[in-house]
C-alpha positions in Angstrom: 97.9 151.6 92.8 95.7 152.5 95.8 92.7 152.1 93.6 93.8 148.6 92.5 94.4 147.5 96.1 91.1 148.9 97.1 89.4 146.9 94.4 91.3 143.7 95.4 89.8 143.9 98.8 86.4 143.3 97.3 87.5 140.1 95.7 86.2 137.0 97.7 89.2 135.1 99.2 88.2 131.9 97.3 88.5 133.8 94.0 92.2 134.2 94.5 94.7 132.2 92.5 96.6 130.9 95.5 93.4 129.5 97.1 92.4 127.6 93.9 96.0 126.4 93.3 96.3 125.0 96.8 93.0 123.1 96.6 93.7 121.9 93.1 97.2 120.7 94.0 95.8 118.8 97.0 93.1 117.0 95.1 95.5 116.3 92.2 97.9 114.9 94.7 95.2 112.7 96.2 94.1 111.5 92.7 97.7 110.5 92.0 97.8 108.5 95.3 94.8 106.4 94.2 96.3 105.7 90.7 99.5 104.4 92.1 98.0 102.7 95.1 96.0 100.5 92.7 99.3 99.2 91.4 100.4 98.2 94.9 97.1 96.5 95.6 96.9 94.5 92.4 98.9 91.5 93.6 96.9 91.1 96.7 93.6 91.5 94.8 94.7 88.8 92.4 95.6 86.4 95.2 92.4 87.0 97.3 90.0 86.5 94.4 92.2 84.3 92.2 92.3 86.6 89.2 95.0 86.0 86.5 97.1 88.8 85.2 95.4 89.1 81.9 92.0 89.6 83.6 93.5 92.0 86.2 95.1 94.0 83.3 91.6 94.3 81.8 90.2 95.3 85.2 92.8 98.1 85.5 91.8 99.3 82.0 88.2 99.9 83.2 89.3 103.4 84.2 90.0 104.1 80.6 86.6 102.7 79.5 85.1 105.6 81.6 87.7 108.1 80.6 87.7 107.6 76.8 84.0 108.4 75.9 83.8 111.4 78.3 87.1 113.3 78.4 86.8 115.2 75.1 83.2 116.3 75.6 83.8 117.2 79.3 86.8 119.3 78.4 84.7 121.1 75.8 81.8 121.8 78.1 83.8 122.4 81.2 85.9 125.1 79.6 82.7 127.1 79.1 81.6 126.9 82.7 82.9 127.2 86.2 86.0 124.9 85.8 86.6 124.8 89.6 83.2 123.2 90.1 83.7 120.8 87.3 87.0 119.7 88.9 85.4 119.4 92.3 82.6 117.2 90.9 85.0 114.9 89.2 87.1 114.5 92.4 84.0 113.7 94.4 83.3 110.9 91.9 86.9 109.7 92.3 86.4 109.6 96.1 83.2 107.5 95.7 85.0 105.2 93.3 87.8 104.5 95.8 85.3 103.6 98.4 83.5 101.3 96.0 86.8 99.5 95.1 87.3 98.5 98.7 83.8 96.9 99.1 84.5 93.4 97.6 86.7 92.7 100.6 83.7 92.9 102.8 81.1 91.5 100.4 83.0 88.4 99.4 84.7 87.3 102.6 84.7 83.6 103.1 83.3 82.6 106.5 85.0 79.7 108.2 83.7 76.5 106.6 81.3 74.4 108.6 82.5 70.9 107.8 80.9 67.5 108.1 83.8 66.0 110.0 82.7 62.4 109.5 85.6 62.0 107.0 88.1 63.0 109.8 86.3 60.8 112.3 86.6 57.8 109.9 90.3 58.6 109.4 91.0 58.8 113.2 88.9 55.8 114.2 91.1 52.7 113.9 89.8 49.8 111.7 88.5 46.9 113.9 91.0 44.4 112.4 93.9 46.3 114.1 92.7 44.9 117.4 93.0 41.3 116.4 95.7 39.3 118.0 96.9 38.2 114.5 97.5 41.8 113.3 100.8 42.3 111.6 103.3 45.0 112.6 103.1 46.7 109.2 99.3 47.0 109.5 99.6 48.8 112.8 102.2 51.2 111.4 100.0 52.0 108.4 97.2 53.4 110.7 96.9 57.0 109.7 98.0 58.9 112.9 101.0 56.5 113.3 101.9 56.5 109.6 101.9 60.3 109.4 104.0 60.6 112.5 106.8 58.3 111.5 109.5 58.6 108.8 109.3 55.8 106.2 112.7 54.3 107.0 111.8 54.2 110.7 108.6 52.2 109.9 110.7 49.8 107.9 113.2 49.4 110.7 110.5 48.6 113.2 108.8 46.2 110.9 112.0 44.3 110.1 113.1 44.2 113.8 110.1 43.3 115.8 112.3 41.7 118.5 115.1 44.3 118.5 116.1 47.8 117.6 119.5 48.4 116.2 119.5 52.2 116.6 119.4 53.6 120.1 118.1 56.9 118.8 115.4 55.5 116.6 112.5 56.9 118.5 114.1 60.2 118.8 113.9 60.2 115.0 110.3 58.9 115.1 109.1 61.6 117.5 111.3 64.5 116.7 112.2 66.8 119.5 109.6 65.3 121.8 112.2 63.4 123.9 114.5 66.5 124.2 111.8 69.1 124.7 108.6 67.6 125.9 107.3 71.1 126.7 107.7 72.1 123.0 104.8 70.0 121.7 103.7 70.8 118.2 100.6 70.3 116.0 100.6 70.3 112.2 99.8 73.8 110.9 98.9 74.6 114.5 100.7 77.4 116.1 101.4 79.0 119.5 98.0 79.3 121.3 99.5 80.9 124.4 103.0 81.4 125.7 104.8 78.1 126.3 102.0 76.0 125.0 102.7 74.4 121.6 101.0 71.3 120.3 102.1 68.6 117.9 100.4 69.2 114.6 100.9 65.7 113.2 98.9 63.9 115.8 95.5 65.0 117.0 95.9 62.7 120.1 99.0 64.3 121.5 98.5 63.7 125.2 98.1 60.0 124.9 100.9 59.6 122.4 103.2 61.6 124.6 102.6 59.3 127.5 103.1 56.3 125.3 106.3 57.6 123.8 107.7 58.5 127.2 107.2 54.9 128.2 108.7 53.7 125.0 111.8 55.9 125.5 112.4 54.3 128.9 111.8 50.7 127.9 112.5 50.4 124.2 115.7 52.4 124.0 117.1 50.9 127.2 115.9 47.3 126.5 116.1 47.5 122.7 112.9 45.5 122.4 110.4 46.7 119.6 107.8 44.1 120.8 107.0 46.5 123.7 106.2 49.2 121.2 103.8 47.1 119.2 102.0 46.0 122.4 101.5 49.6 123.3 100.1 50.3 119.8 97.6 47.5 120.1 96.5 48.8 123.5 96.1 52.2 122.1 94.0 50.9 119.2 91.7 48.9 121.5 91.1 52.0 123.6 90.3 54.2 120.6 87.8 51.6 119.3 85.8 51.9 122.5 85.4 55.7 122.3 84.3 58.3 119.8 86.8 60.8 118.6 86.9 63.9 120.7 85.2 66.9 119.0 88.0 69.2 120.3 90.5 67.0 118.5 88.4 67.2 115.3 88.3 71.0 115.6 92.0 71.2 116.0 92.4 69.1 112.9 90.2 71.5 111.0 92.3 74.4 112.2 95.4 72.6 111.0 93.9 72.2 107.6 93.4 75.9 107.2 96.9 76.8 108.2 99.1 78.7 105.6 101.5 75.8 105.2 101.2 72.0 105.0 103.2 69.0 106.3 103.4 65.4 105.4 100.1 64.4 107.0 97.6 62.7 104.8 94.7 63.1 107.2 95.0 66.9 107.5 95.9 67.4 103.9 92.9 65.5 102.8 90.8 67.7 105.1 92.4 70.7 103.5 91.2 69.5 100.1 87.7 68.9 101.5 87.6 72.5 102.7 88.7 73.7 99.2 85.9 71.6 97.6 83.4 73.1 100.1 84.3 76.6 99.1 83.8 75.8 95.5 80.4 74.2 96.3 79.3 77.5 97.7 79.8 79.0 94.2 82.6 81.3 95.3 83.8 82.8 92.0 85.9 85.8 91.0 83.0 87.3 88.9 81.5 89.4 91.7 84.7 91.1 92.9 85.9 91.6 89.4 82.6 93.3 88.3 82.5 95.6 91.3 86.1 96.8 91.0 85.6 97.1 87.2 82.6 99.4 87.6 84.3 101.4 90.3 87.3 102.0 88.1 84.9 103.0 85.3 83.5 105.8 87.5 87.0 106.7 88.5 87.9 107.1 84.9 85.1 109.6 84.4 86.1 111.6 87.4 89.8 111.9 86.4 88.9 113.5 83.1 88.4 116.9 84.8 91.5 117.8 86.9 93.9 117.5 84.0 91.9 118.9 81.0 90.4 121.8 83.0 92.9 122.5 85.7 96.0 123.1 83.6 94.3 125.7 81.2 92.8 127.4 84.3 96.3 127.9 85.8 97.5 129.0 82.4 94.8 131.6 82.2 95.7 133.1 85.6 99.5 132.9 85.6 102.1 134.9 83.6 103.8 132.7 80.9 107.2 133.2 82.3 106.1 131.9 85.6 104.3 128.8 84.2 107.4 126.5 84.4 107.6 127.3 88.1 103.9 126.7 88.7 103.8 123.5 86.6 107.0 122.3 88.4 105.3 122.9 91.7 102.1 121.3 90.6 103.8 118.2 89.2 106.2 118.0 92.1 103.2 117.9 94.5 101.5 115.3 92.2 104.7 113.2 92.3 104.5 113.2 96.0 101.1 111.4 95.5 102.8 108.2 94.1 105.4 108.4 96.9 102.6 108.4 99.5 100.6 105.9 97.5 103.5 103.4 97.5 104.1 104.2 101.2 100.4 103.5 102.0 100.8 100.3 99.9 103.9 99.3 101.9 102.0 99.9 105.2 98.8 98.1 104.0 100.8 95.1 102.7 102.4 94.6 106.1 98.9 93.8 107.4 97.1 90.7 106.5 93.8 91.3 104.6 91.7 90.0 107.5 93.7 92.1 110.0 94.4 88.8 111.8 97.6 87.2 110.6 97.5 83.4 110.5 100.3 82.2 112.8 103.4 81.3 110.9 102.6 83.4 107.9 104.6 86.6 107.2 104.7 89.3 104.6 107.6 87.7 102.8 105.7 84.6 102.0 104.5 84.3 98.4 100.9 83.5 99.5 100.6 86.6 101.7 97.6 88.8 101.0 97.9 92.4 102.2 95.2 94.6 103.5 94.8 96.2 100.1 91.3 97.6 100.8 92.5 99.8 103.7 94.3 102.4 101.5 91.2 102.9 99.3 89.1 103.8 102.3 91.7 106.2 103.5 92.0 107.9 100.1 88.2 108.2 99.8 87.8 109.7 103.2 90.6 112.3 102.8 89.6 113.3 99.3 85.9 114.1 100.0 86.6 117.4 101.9 88.8 119.3 99.4 86.7 118.0 96.5 83.6 119.4 98.1 85.3 122.8 98.6 86.1 123.0 94.9 82.6 121.9 94.0 81.2 124.8 96.0 83.7 127.3 94.5 81.8 130.6 93.9 81.2 131.9 90.4 83.0 135.1 89.5 81.1 138.1 90.9 80.7 141.5 89.4 79.3 144.7 90.8 76.1 145.9 89.3 77.8 149.1 88.2 80.5 147.2 86.4 78.0 145.1 84.5 76.0 148.2 83.5 79.2 149.9 82.3 80.2 146.8 80.3 76.8 146.9 78.5 76.8 150.6 77.8 80.5 151.4 77.2 82.4 148.1 76.6 85.3 150.0 75.0 85.9 151.8 78.3 86.5 148.7 80.3 90.1 148.7 81.5 92.1 145.5 81.9 92.3 146.0 85.7 88.5 145.5 85.9 88.8 142.3 83.9 91.4 140.9 86.2 89.9 141.6 89.6 89.0 137.9 90.2 90.1 134.4 89.1 89.3 133.4 85.5 87.2 130.4 86.3 85.8 130.4 82.8 88.3 130.1 79.9 89.3 133.7 79.1 89.9 132.9 75.4 86.4 131.5 74.7 83.9 133.8 73.1 81.8 135.8 75.6 78.7 137.8 75.4 78.2 141.4 76.5 77.4 140.2 80.0 80.7 138.3 80.2 79.2 134.8 80.0 80.6 132.2 77.6 78.9 131.8 74.3 77.8 128.2 74.0 76.2 127.0 70.8 72.5 126.3 71.3 71.2 122.8 70.5 73.0 119.5 70.5 73.8 119.5 66.8 75.4 123.0 67.0 77.5 121.9 70.0 78.7 118.8 68.1 79.5 120.9 65.0 81.4 123.5 67.0 83.3 120.7 68.8 84.2 119.0 65.5 85.5 122.2 64.1 87.8 122.7 67.1 89.1 119.1 66.9 89.9 119.5 63.2 91.9 122.7 63.9 93.8 121.0 66.7 94.8 118.0 64.6 96.1 120.2 61.8 99.0 121.2 64.1 102.0 119.0 63.2 103.7 119.7 66.5 100.6 118.7 68.4 100.0 115.6 66.3 103.7 114.5 66.6 103.7 115.1 70.4 100.5 113.2 70.7 101.8 110.1 68.8 105.0 110.1 71.0 103.0 110.3 74.2 100.7 107.5 73.1 103.6 105.2 72.5 105.3 106.3 75.8 102.2 105.6 77.8 101.6 102.3 76.0 105.1 101.2 77.2 105.1 102.8 80.6 101.5 102.1 81.9 101.5 98.3 81.7 105.1 98.1 82.7 104.5 100.1 85.9 101.3 98.2 86.7 103.1 94.9 86.9 106.5 96.1 88.0 105.8 95.3 91.7 104.9 91.7 90.7 108.0 91.4 88.6 110.3 92.7 91.5 108.7 90.3 94.0 108.9 87.3 91.7 112.2 87.9 90.1 114.2 89.4 93.0 112.3 87.9 95.9 111.5 91.3 97.4 108.3 91.2 99.6 105.5 93.4 98.4 105.7 95.9 101.2 109.4 96.5 100.5 108.7 96.8 96.8 106.3 99.7 97.5 108.8 101.3 99.8 111.7 101.0 97.3 109.6 102.4 94.4 108.6 105.4 96.5 112.1 106.0 97.8 114.0 105.6 94.5 111.7 105.7 91.4 109.2 108.4 92.3 111.6 110.7 94.2 114.1 110.4 91.3 111.3 111.4 88.8 110.3 114.3 91.0 113.9 115.6 91.2 114.1 115.3 87.4 110.9 117.4 86.9 112.1 120.1 89.2 115.5 120.1 87.4 113.9 120.2 84.0 111.8 123.2 85.0 115.0 125.0 86.3 116.9 124.2 83.1 114.0 125.4 80.9 113.7 128.7 82.9 117.4 129.2 83.2 118.3 128.7 79.6 115.0 130.0 78.2 114.3 127.0 76.1 112.0 127.7 73.2 111.1 125.9 69.9 113.7 123.5 68.7 115.9 123.8 71.7 113.1 122.6 74.0 112.2 119.8 71.6 115.8 118.7 71.4 116.0 118.7 75.2 112.9 116.4 75.4 114.3 114.0 72.8 117.7 113.8 74.5 116.1 113.1 77.9 113.9 110.4 76.3 116.8 108.7 74.6 119.0 108.6 77.7 116.1 107.2 79.8 115.5 104.5 77.2 119.1 103.3 77.3 119.2 103.3 81.1 115.9 101.5 81.5 116.8 98.8 78.9 120.1 98.1 80.7 118.1 96.6 83.5 117.3 93.7 81.3 120.7 92.3 82.0 120.3 92.2 85.8 119.2 88.6 86.1 119.3 86.5 89.3 117.5 83.5 90.9 115.3 84.2 93.8 114.1 81.3 96.1 110.7 81.1 94.3 112.4 81.1 90.9 114.8 78.3 92.0 111.8 76.2 93.0 110.3 76.9 89.6 113.5 75.9 87.7 113.7 72.7 89.8 110.1 72.0 88.8 111.0 72.4 85.2 113.5 69.5 85.6 110.8 67.4 87.3 108.1 68.3 84.7 106.4 70.3 87.5 105.5 67.2 89.4 106.8 67.9 92.9 105.5 64.6 94.2 108.2 61.9 94.6 108.6 58.6 96.3 109.5 60.2 99.6 106.4 62.3 99.8 103.9 60.1 97.9 101.9 59.2 101.0 101.7 62.8 102.2 98.8 64.0 100.0 100.6 67.3 99.1 98.4 68.2 96.1 96.3 70.6 98.2 99.2 72.3 99.8 100.1 75.9 98.8 103.5 77.2 97.9 105.6 77.8 101.0 109.3 77.7 100.1 111.7 76.3 102.6 115.3 75.2 102.4 117.6 72.6 104.0 120.9 73.4 105.6 122.7 73.5 102.3 120.2 76.0 100.9 118.4 73.6 98.5 114.8 74.9 98.1 111.6 72.9 98.3 108.0 73.8 97.2 106.7 73.4 100.8 107.4 71.5 104.0 105.0 68.8 102.8 106.9 68.3 99.5 110.1 68.2 101.6 108.5 65.2 103.4 108.5 67.0 106.8 106.3 65.3 109.4 106.9 67.7 112.4 107.2 71.4 113.2 108.8 73.1 116.1 107.9 76.7 116.7 110.5 78.5 118.8 108.9 82.0 118.4 105.7 82.5 116.5 106.0 86.3 116.5 109.4 86.2 114.8 108.4 83.3 112.6 111.2 81.2 113.9 109.9 77.8 112.7 111.8 74.6 112.1 110.2 71.8 110.0 111.8 68.5 111.1 111.9 64.8 110.2 112.0 65.6 106.5 112.5 62.6 104.2 113.1 64.4 100.9 115.9 66.7 101.8 119.4 66.4 100.3 121.2 67.7 103.4 120.0 66.9 106.9 116.4 66.3 108.0 115.4 69.8 108.9 114.2 72.7 106.7 113.4 76.3 107.5 112.8 79.6 105.6 115.9 81.4 107.0 118.2 78.9 105.3 116.9 80.0 101.9 119.5 82.2 100.1 119.6 83.8 96.6 122.1 85.7 94.5 119.9 88.8 94.1 121.1 91.3 96.7 123.8 93.0 94.5 121.5 93.0 91.5 118.7 94.7 93.5 121.1 97.5 94.5 122.1 98.1 90.9 118.5 97.8 89.7 117.2 100.6 91.9 120.3 102.7 91.2 119.3 102.6 87.6 115.7 103.3 88.6 116.8 106.6 90.3 119.0 107.7 87.3 116.3 106.9 84.7 113.7 108.6 86.8 115.7 111.8 87.0 116.6 111.8 83.3 113.1 111.0 82.2 111.5 113.5 84.5 113.6 116.4 83.1 111.6 116.2 79.9 108.1 116.3 81.4 107.6 120.1 81.8 109.0 121.1 78.4 106.8 118.3 76.9 103.6 119.6 78.5 104.3 123.2 77.4 105.0 122.0 73.8 101.5 120.4 73.7 99.9 123.4 75.4 101.5 126.0 73.1 101.0 124.0 69.8 97.3 124.9 69.5 95.3 128.1 69.6 94.7 129.4 73.2 91.0 128.9 73.0 91.5 125.2 72.1 93.8 124.3 75.0 91.2 122.5 77.1 89.9 120.6 74.1 93.4 119.7 73.0 94.1 118.2 76.4 90.8 116.4 76.3 91.5 115.0 72.8 95.0 114.0 73.8 93.6 112.3 76.9 91.0 110.5 74.8 93.4 109.2 72.3 96.1 108.3 74.8 93.5 106.4 76.9 92.0 104.7 73.8 95.3 103.6 72.2 97.6 103.4 75.2 96.3 103.2 78.8 93.4 101.0 77.8 95.3 98.2 76.0 98.6 98.6 77.8 97.8 96.6 81.0 96.1 93.9 79.0 99.1 93.6 76.7 101.5 93.5 79.6 99.3 91.0 81.4 99.5 88.6 78.5 103.3 89.1 78.3 103.6 88.2 82.0 101.2 85.3 81.9 103.2 83.8 79.0 106.1 83.5 81.4 104.1 81.6 84.0 105.3 78.1 85.0 102.9 77.1 87.8 99.3 78.3 88.2 97.0 78.2 91.2 94.0 76.1 90.5 90.5 77.6 90.7 87.2 75.7 91.3 86.7 75.2 87.6 90.1 73.7 87.2 91.4 76.6 85.2 94.4 78.7 86.1 94.0 81.4 88.7 96.9 83.6 89.8 100.3 82.6 88.7 102.5 81.2 91.5 105.9 80.8 89.8 107.4 82.5 86.7 110.2 81.5 84.3 112.7 84.2 85.4 114.7 84.7 82.2 111.6 84.9 80.0 109.9 87.3 82.3 112.9 89.6 82.6 113.8 89.7 78.9 110.3 90.0 77.5 109.3 92.9 79.9 112.3 95.1 79.2 112.7 94.2 75.6 109.1 95.1 74.7 109.3 98.3 76.8 112.5 99.4 75.0 111.2 98.7 71.5 108.1 100.8 72.0 110.0 103.7 73.5 112.5 103.7 70.6 109.6 104.0 68.1 108.3 106.9 70.2 111.6 108.6 69.9 110.9 109.1 66.2 108.0 111.4 67.1 110.4 113.6 69.1 112.4 114.1 65.9 109.2 115.0 64.1 108.3 117.6 66.7 111.9 119.0 66.6 111.6 119.5 62.8 108.4 121.6 63.1 109.1 123.4 66.3 111.3 126.2 64.8 109.0 129.2 65.8 107.2 127.6 68.7 107.1 130.0 71.7 106.7 128.4 75.1 107.4 131.2 77.6 107.3 134.4 75.6 104.7 136.6 77.2 101.7 137.8 75.4 101.4 141.6 75.2 99.4 142.8 78.1 98.4 146.1 79.6 100.8 147.3 82.3 97.8 147.8 84.6 97.0 144.1 84.3 100.5 143.1 85.3 100.3 145.2 88.4 97.0 143.5 89.4 98.6 140.1 88.7 101.5 140.8 91.0 99.1 141.7 93.8 97.1 138.5 93.1 100.2 136.4 93.4 101.1 137.7 96.8 
């Protein structure tokens, strides 16, 4: 024993199992963060660059385009070299890919458009005929700034009662809260510039209009004489004809047109359309961002071939079989923490606007919100570089010169304790020469022949083949479903993106982690081998399928879905007589509701001509003077209600339970694949399984699910070419049923492969220890300390 301890002192610290295991788990953890974070970022990427789901699904699959042609060959070559260095090199490539994914945000930023404001000038400059003495009242009231300011019935009332006004509060209706709160001035799509200073968004000439309306309030309401009002309008027209529109006013109109929501104001909404046309004229397309992210994910796919196919066999080589479930549970538990942190980073990033400067009035709960998706990729790349470099610089196994000479002269005298003095970085089951180095076939053709022979031997195993088919089908169902699950939860249940990430981390991932740890305990406690282990995997899969499919019946109507269903009744034409003169075609989705909870596509489509901002920081905004509402003349977001709260609780309760049940079968499933082939073929078997799973499952899965989701779309954003961009509103029932039904069917077919594995797994040994020299066990015990 003293001799063994003395020998262990000569082993470099980095060549100890605990050192490699710690570094490996850390980079494996970081790699998992990146994979899940991409899911949380996808919705914002789609919105920023106007990428439809079927294209984003193809983009996500780029990782598999890099993974598929390289994984099998890398696992073959890597197993014959320093596997720690191979893993480190792959993780460095992953870090670079994460950095590259973030670059489109900086390369394809849209600078503020520099507009030719002559269109706005023409709209604000009154026609000369309005100054004629013969001008009619209705002509004055149709002047743009006046027309946008007044509700239609009020204009009709004034036109029909030039010499008298029947309603004493008519001009309170015309000018909103101006009479009650003169200090709370507003400006269309214009927000709080400084504390206590709000401007009227509908009228770029607020100061003059304010003075005029104050005079009207005093004279018209008291004297009930509308002639006074038209005299003032004429004077205002004459004054405006003598002067050029103020540039400050024009700039304010431009700011209003770039706001996140629109009102019933034809001038500003036409300017909004002009800005959109200018962006298209600058050839802003989605090709550039799509190509960069696609290439980055391609590199990421190459990098992620190495941790799984080389790291798992390396751990298997250096850990006793009976301890493997514990090591694997620890490794997978740490990896599961990656998705938890990935969703947490996604939740944090999605709380920030992608420019890091939130447009006033826009909040993370709005369907047009774009989170700071790029921030998480930069964080992951920076943190991952250090430990990846440490693995890449991992030293080769060192031998004393005397030991090397002894091996060459008397190989039969080499005791196991000398073989186990350091970490087996090279696969211990591959053929080695007299100097301890792996025997690699010389020449490319010989390497290919040796590789083909190994693959044929692997595929002859019915247990391996059956497990592989089942895993392909499971991943085909699971990958695409998880990629678009955040989008589904946001659109169907109305959960903001940042909350979706938080809930998935809290419930789904933690439940899965608990399941894996529990599965490892069950396997070790009851010593599951052969058919017992295969039965356990099949039972867990079946229970998880039943629980997951039950979520198909949890339907509800979020606010956005209600807007979509209302649009179905209208033929998706949200323009009606009450908002026909508002030019709402260029206005984005911004759901608001009246006091009765009736939803509207936007304040513009509700016919709202004014906004009052009580607190911009808390998004307490009232849209007033609305002509299209069914109840009252005010709309706001806080009045929007849905029937989804109880369904959300039940949904995530089922997510927890299905995660626990499904996670319990992971460790036994991995060990079944690992033990179903000869020890020297473990790395290649994992590489081949990774190749086929990527080719047949992870590659097509996001694309298939993207088509399924796009087929449920009701309203598309328009791109510069006129084609559909990102989907704005989905048909809720079609989306819910199709997603869960397809998922359940694929998983049920996969369950048949579990029965196949059970049939052939009679003599499969998962944890039975290979016969080893007692001295070796003593050395291993010291190594594990």
